[in-house]
VODOZA-145637 format. One record per residue: residue number from 1; residue in one letter; x negated, y negated, z negated of N, C-alpha, C in turn. Coordinates in steps of 0.05 Angstrom, whole numbers, plus 5000, padded with zeros to 4 digits. Layout:
<marbas>
<num = NUM | residuo = A | n_east = X | n_north = Y | n_up = Z | ca_east = X | ca_north = Y | ca_up = Z | c_east = X | c_north = Y | c_up = Z>
...
</marbas>
This chain:
<marbas>
<num = 1 | residuo = M | n_east = 2828 | n_north = 4939 | n_up = 1059 | ca_east = 2839 | ca_north = 4936 | ca_up = 1025 | c_east = 2809 | c_north = 4908 | c_up = 1022>
<num = 2 | residuo = T | n_east = 2804 | n_north = 4896 | n_up = 1016 | ca_east = 2783 | ca_north = 4868 | ca_up = 1014 | c_east = 2765 | c_north = 4871 | c_up = 0991>
<num = 3 | residuo = L | n_east = 2750 | n_north = 4876 | n_up = 0998 | ca_east = 2732 | ca_north = 4881 | ca_up = 0974 | c_east = 2704 | c_north = 4857 | c_up = 0974>
<num = 4 | residuo = I | n_east = 2700 | n_north = 4850 | n_up = 0949 | ca_east = 2679 | ca_north = 4821 | ca_up = 0933 | c_east = 2675 | c_north = 4828 | c_up = 0920>
<num = 5 | residuo = A | n_east = 2644 | n_north = 4821 | n_up = 0922 | ca_east = 2608 | ca_north = 4817 | ca_up = 0919 | c_east = 2612 | c_north = 4788 | c_up = 0901>
<num = 6 | residuo = C | n_east = 2588 | n_north = 4786 | n_up = 0863 | ca_east = 2599 | ca_north = 4770 | ca_up = 0859 | c_east = 2572 | c_north = 4751 | c_up = 0856>
<num = 7 | residuo = T | n_east = 2569 | n_north = 4742 | n_up = 0882 | ca_east = 2533 | ca_north = 4726 | ca_up = 0883 | c_east = 2516 | c_north = 4719 | c_up = 0872>
<num = 8 | residuo = D | n_east = 2492 | n_north = 4704 | n_up = 0869 | ca_east = 2497 | ca_north = 4689 | ca_up = 0846 | c_east = 2507 | c_north = 4680 | c_up = 0810>
<num = 9 | residuo = G | n_east = 2495 | n_north = 4713 | n_up = 0807 | ca_east = 2508 | ca_north = 4708 | ca_up = 0779 | c_east = 2516 | c_north = 4726 | c_up = 0772>
<num = 10 | residuo = E | n_east = 2535 | n_north = 4742 | n_up = 0752 | ca_east = 2545 | ca_north = 4760 | ca_up = 0749 | c_east = 2573 | c_north = 4769 | c_up = 0723>
<num = 11 | residuo = W | n_east = 2584 | n_north = 4786 | n_up = 0736 | ca_east = 2603 | ca_north = 4805 | ca_up = 0719 | c_east = 2617 | c_north = 4784 | c_up = 0692>
<num = 12 | residuo = Q | n_east = 2634 | n_north = 4775 | n_up = 0697 | ca_east = 2633 | ca_north = 4770 | ca_up = 0655 | c_east = 2667 | c_north = 4781 | c_up = 0656>
<num = 13 | residuo = Q | n_east = 2668 | n_north = 4788 | n_up = 0637 | ca_east = 2706 | ca_north = 4805 | ca_up = 0620 | c_east = 2721 | c_north = 4771 | c_up = 0609>
<num = 14 | residuo = A | n_east = 2740 | n_north = 4773 | n_up = 0601 | ca_east = 2753 | ca_north = 4734 | ca_up = 0593 | c_east = 2767 | c_north = 4752 | c_up = 0579>
<num = 15 | residuo = Q | n_east = 2779 | n_north = 4734 | n_up = 0555 | ca_east = 2788 | ca_north = 4743 | ca_up = 0538 | c_east = 2807 | c_north = 4752 | c_up = 0541>
<num = 16 | residuo = D | n_east = 2837 | n_north = 4749 | n_up = 0549 | ca_east = 2859 | ca_north = 4765 | ca_up = 0563 | c_east = 2841 | c_north = 4782 | c_up = 0589>
<num = 17 | residuo = G | n_east = 2825 | n_north = 4795 | n_up = 0584 | ca_east = 2821 | ca_north = 4814 | ca_up = 0612 | c_east = 2809 | c_north = 4812 | c_up = 0627>
<num = 18 | residuo = A | n_east = 2808 | n_north = 4791 | n_up = 0636 | ca_east = 2814 | ca_north = 4779 | ca_up = 0672 | c_east = 2775 | c_north = 4786 | c_up = 0675>
<num = 19 | residuo = A | n_east = 2772 | n_north = 4793 | n_up = 0698 | ca_east = 2733 | ca_north = 4799 | ca_up = 0712 | c_east = 2726 | c_north = 4757 | c_up = 0717>
<num = 20 | residuo = L | n_east = 2709 | n_north = 4752 | n_up = 0709 | ca_east = 2701 | ca_north = 4725 | ca_up = 0729 | c_east = 2671 | c_north = 4731 | c_up = 0730>
<num = 21 | residuo = C | n_east = 2666 | n_north = 4720 | n_up = 0762 | ca_east = 2648 | ca_north = 4718 | ca_up = 0751 | c_east = 2641 | c_north = 4696 | c_up = 0754>
<num = 22 | residuo = T | n_east = 2602 | n_north = 4682 | n_up = 0755 | ca_east = 2594 | ca_north = 4661 | ca_up = 0746 | c_east = 2578 | c_north = 4652 | c_up = 0775>
<num = 23 | residuo = G | n_east = 2576 | n_north = 4661 | n_up = 0781 | ca_east = 2573 | ca_north = 4659 | ca_up = 0815 | c_east = 2583 | c_north = 4653 | c_up = 0836>
<num = 24 | residuo = T | n_east = 2579 | n_north = 4653 | n_up = 0857 | ca_east = 2597 | ca_north = 4662 | ca_up = 0872 | c_east = 2612 | c_north = 4691 | c_up = 0893>
<num = 25 | residuo = L | n_east = 2637 | n_north = 4688 | n_up = 0895 | ca_east = 2651 | ca_north = 4709 | ca_up = 0902 | c_east = 2644 | c_north = 4701 | c_up = 0934>
<num = 26 | residuo = E | n_east = 2647 | n_north = 4730 | n_up = 0949 | ca_east = 2632 | ca_north = 4735 | ca_up = 0974 | c_east = 2650 | c_north = 4760 | c_up = 0986>
<num = 27 | residuo = N | n_east = 2666 | n_north = 4749 | n_up = 1003 | ca_east = 2686 | ca_north = 4789 | ca_up = 1019 | c_east = 2659 | c_north = 4796 | c_up = 1032>
<num = 28 | residuo = V | n_east = 2664 | n_north = 4818 | n_up = 1032 | ca_east = 2640 | ca_north = 4842 | ca_up = 1029 | c_east = 2662 | c_north = 4855 | c_up = 1066>
<num = 29 | residuo = A | n_east = 2641 | n_north = 4866 | n_up = 1074 | ca_east = 2655 | ca_north = 4875 | ca_up = 1096 | c_east = 2671 | c_north = 4909 | c_up = 1104>
<num = 30 | residuo = E | n_east = 2697 | n_north = 4917 | n_up = 1111 | ca_east = 2694 | ca_north = 4946 | ca_up = 1106 | c_east = 2682 | c_north = 4967 | c_up = 1118>
<num = 31 | residuo = T | n_east = 2660 | n_north = 4980 | n_up = 1123 | ca_east = 2655 | ca_north = 4996 | ca_up = 1140 | c_east = 2661 | c_north = 5033 | c_up = 1124>
<num = 32 | residuo = G | n_east = 2643 | n_north = 5045 | n_up = 1140 | ca_east = 2651 | ca_north = 5065 | ca_up = 1129 | c_east = 2614 | c_north = 5067 | c_up = 1132>
<num = 33 | residuo = P | n_east = 2610 | n_north = 5094 | n_up = 1128 | ca_east = 2595 | ca_north = 5100 | ca_up = 1126 | c_east = 2574 | c_north = 5106 | c_up = 1158>
<num = 34 | residuo = F | n_east = 2545 | n_north = 5098 | n_up = 1163 | ca_east = 2536 | ca_north = 5094 | ca_up = 1167 | c_east = 2531 | c_north = 5078 | c_up = 1196>
<num = 35 | residuo = G | n_east = 2555 | n_north = 5044 | n_up = 1172 | ca_east = 2568 | ca_north = 5025 | ca_up = 1187 | c_east = 2579 | c_north = 5025 | c_up = 1208>
<num = 36 | residuo = L | n_east = 2603 | n_north = 5055 | n_up = 1209 | ca_east = 2617 | ca_north = 5055 | ca_up = 1218 | c_east = 2651 | c_north = 5040 | c_up = 1209>
<num = 37 | residuo = P | n_east = 2658 | n_north = 5029 | n_up = 1237 | ca_east = 2678 | ca_north = 5026 | ca_up = 1224 | c_east = 2690 | c_north = 5043 | c_up = 1206>
<num = 38 | residuo = P | n_east = 2719 | n_north = 5037 | n_up = 1183 | ca_east = 2725 | ca_north = 5061 | ca_up = 1190 | c_east = 2748 | c_north = 5071 | c_up = 1201>
<num = 39 | residuo = L | n_east = 2747 | n_north = 5097 | n_up = 1186 | ca_east = 2774 | ca_north = 5117 | ca_up = 1219 | c_east = 2809 | c_north = 5118 | c_up = 1208>
<num = 40 | residuo = T | n_east = 2838 | n_north = 5117 | n_up = 1211 | ca_east = 2853 | ca_north = 5119 | ca_up = 1212 | c_east = 2861 | c_north = 5141 | c_up = 1201>
<num = 41 | residuo = Y | n_east = 2884 | n_north = 5159 | n_up = 1191 | ca_east = 2882 | ca_north = 5176 | ca_up = 1193 | c_east = 2898 | c_north = 5187 | c_up = 1205>
<num = 42 | residuo = Q | n_east = 2907 | n_north = 5182 | n_up = 1229 | ca_east = 2912 | ca_north = 5194 | ca_up = 1261 | c_east = 2881 | c_north = 5188 | c_up = 1269>
<num = 43 | residuo = Q | n_east = 2862 | n_north = 5178 | n_up = 1272 | ca_east = 2832 | ca_north = 5184 | ca_up = 1277 | c_east = 2818 | c_north = 5211 | c_up = 1257>
<num = 44 | residuo = A | n_east = 2824 | n_north = 5212 | n_up = 1237 | ca_east = 2812 | ca_north = 5235 | ca_up = 1230 | c_east = 2825 | c_north = 5256 | c_up = 1231>
<num = 45 | residuo = N | n_east = 2849 | n_north = 5250 | n_up = 1230 | ca_east = 2869 | ca_north = 5289 | ca_up = 1244 | c_east = 2853 | c_north = 5291 | c_up = 1265>
<num = 46 | residuo = E | n_east = 2852 | n_north = 5284 | n_up = 1294 | ca_east = 2846 | ca_north = 5274 | ca_up = 1306 | c_east = 2811 | c_north = 5295 | c_up = 1316>
<num = 47 | residuo = L | n_east = 2795 | n_north = 5278 | n_up = 1292 | ca_east = 2777 | ca_north = 5290 | ca_up = 1291 | c_east = 2762 | c_north = 5318 | c_up = 1275>
<num = 48 | residuo = L | n_east = 2788 | n_north = 5321 | n_up = 1256 | ca_east = 2786 | ca_north = 5347 | ca_up = 1243 | c_east = 2794 | c_north = 5363 | c_up = 1261>
<num = 49 | residuo = G | n_east = 2819 | n_north = 5365 | n_up = 1280 | ca_east = 2830 | ca_north = 5383 | ca_up = 1298 | c_east = 2804 | c_north = 5391 | c_up = 1317>
<num = 50 | residuo = A | n_east = 2789 | n_north = 5370 | n_up = 1318 | ca_east = 2761 | ca_north = 5383 | ca_up = 1353 | c_east = 2744 | c_north = 5402 | c_up = 1337>
<num = 51 | residuo = V | n_east = 2741 | n_north = 5397 | n_up = 1322 | ca_east = 2712 | ca_north = 5411 | ca_up = 1292 | c_east = 2741 | c_north = 5438 | c_up = 1299>
<num = 52 | residuo = L | n_east = 2750 | n_north = 5443 | n_up = 1281 | ca_east = 2772 | ca_north = 5461 | ca_up = 1284 | c_east = 2759 | c_north = 5482 | c_up = 1311>
<num = 53 | residuo = L | n_east = 2768 | n_north = 5463 | n_up = 1335 | ca_east = 2773 | ca_north = 5479 | ca_up = 1363 | c_east = 2739 | c_north = 5497 | c_up = 1372>
<num = 54 | residuo = L | n_east = 2726 | n_north = 5476 | n_up = 1360 | ca_east = 2709 | ca_north = 5482 | ca_up = 1371 | c_east = 2690 | c_north = 5497 | c_up = 1350>
<num = 55 | residuo = W | n_east = 2711 | n_north = 5514 | n_up = 1329 | ca_east = 2681 | ca_north = 5515 | ca_up = 1303 | c_east = 2714 | c_north = 5546 | c_up = 1313>
<num = 56 | residuo = A | n_east = 2729 | n_north = 5553 | n_up = 1314 | ca_east = 2721 | ca_north = 5575 | ca_up = 1329 | c_east = 2731 | c_north = 5575 | c_up = 1362>
<num = 57 | residuo = T | n_east = 2717 | n_north = 5570 | n_up = 1391 | ca_east = 2710 | ca_north = 5570 | ca_up = 1410 | c_east = 2687 | c_north = 5581 | c_up = 1399>
<num = 58 | residuo = V | n_east = 2664 | n_north = 5576 | n_up = 1375 | ca_east = 2648 | ca_north = 5590 | ca_up = 1375 | c_east = 2642 | c_north = 5618 | c_up = 1368>
<num = 59 | residuo = W | n_east = 2663 | n_north = 5614 | n_up = 1325 | ca_east = 2677 | ca_north = 5648 | ca_up = 1324 | c_east = 2678 | c_north = 5657 | c_up = 1341>
<num = 60 | residuo = G | n_east = 2694 | n_north = 5646 | n_up = 1362 | ca_east = 2707 | ca_north = 5677 | ca_up = 1385 | c_east = 2690 | c_north = 5685 | c_up = 1403>
<num = 61 | residuo = A | n_east = 2676 | n_north = 5666 | n_up = 1408 | ca_east = 2646 | ca_north = 5659 | ca_up = 1435 | c_east = 2621 | c_north = 5687 | c_up = 1418>
<num = 62 | residuo = K | n_east = 2623 | n_north = 5683 | n_up = 1395 | ca_east = 2595 | ca_north = 5707 | ca_up = 1384 | c_east = 2611 | c_north = 5739 | c_up = 1381>
<num = 63 | residuo = K | n_east = 2642 | n_north = 5733 | n_up = 1372 | ca_east = 2649 | ca_north = 5760 | ca_up = 1361 | c_east = 2657 | c_north = 5776 | c_up = 1397>
<num = 64 | residuo = L | n_east = 2663 | n_north = 5763 | n_up = 1414 | ca_east = 2666 | ca_north = 5773 | ca_up = 1443 | c_east = 2629 | c_north = 5784 | c_up = 1450>
<num = 65 | residuo = F | n_east = 2610 | n_north = 5763 | n_up = 1447 | ca_east = 2581 | ca_north = 5764 | ca_up = 1464 | c_east = 2583 | c_north = 5801 | c_up = 1434>
<num = 66 | residuo = G | n_east = 2583 | n_north = 5801 | n_up = 1424 | ca_east = 2584 | ca_north = 5812 | ca_up = 1395 | c_east = 2597 | c_north = 5851 | c_up = 1403>
<num = 67 | residuo = L | n_east = 2609 | n_north = 5849 | n_up = 1422 | ca_east = 2631 | ca_north = 5873 | ca_up = 1439 | c_east = 2615 | c_north = 5870 | c_up = 1461>
<num = 68 | residuo = V | n_east = 2593 | n_north = 5858 | n_up = 1485 | ca_east = 2591 | ca_north = 5864 | ca_up = 1498 | c_east = 2576 | c_north = 5883 | c_up = 1492>
<num = 69 | residuo = R | n_east = 2550 | n_north = 5879 | n_up = 1466 | ca_east = 2529 | ca_north = 5886 | ca_up = 1469 | c_east = 2522 | c_north = 5908 | c_up = 1464>
</marbas>
């Protein structure tokens, strides 16, 4: 997806409903939060799987140490 910004001007609406920029149109670089590139669906699923595995490991370790006490 390409994002554009109107610099040195403002957005206006034409009679036919089209958006017009009175200044200069610029492409905005697509980045995620913290300036990181966006994740693909595969990368997001891998990250989610790793987080769930870590959560389950910590939960299991807490339960195991609770039984040992």
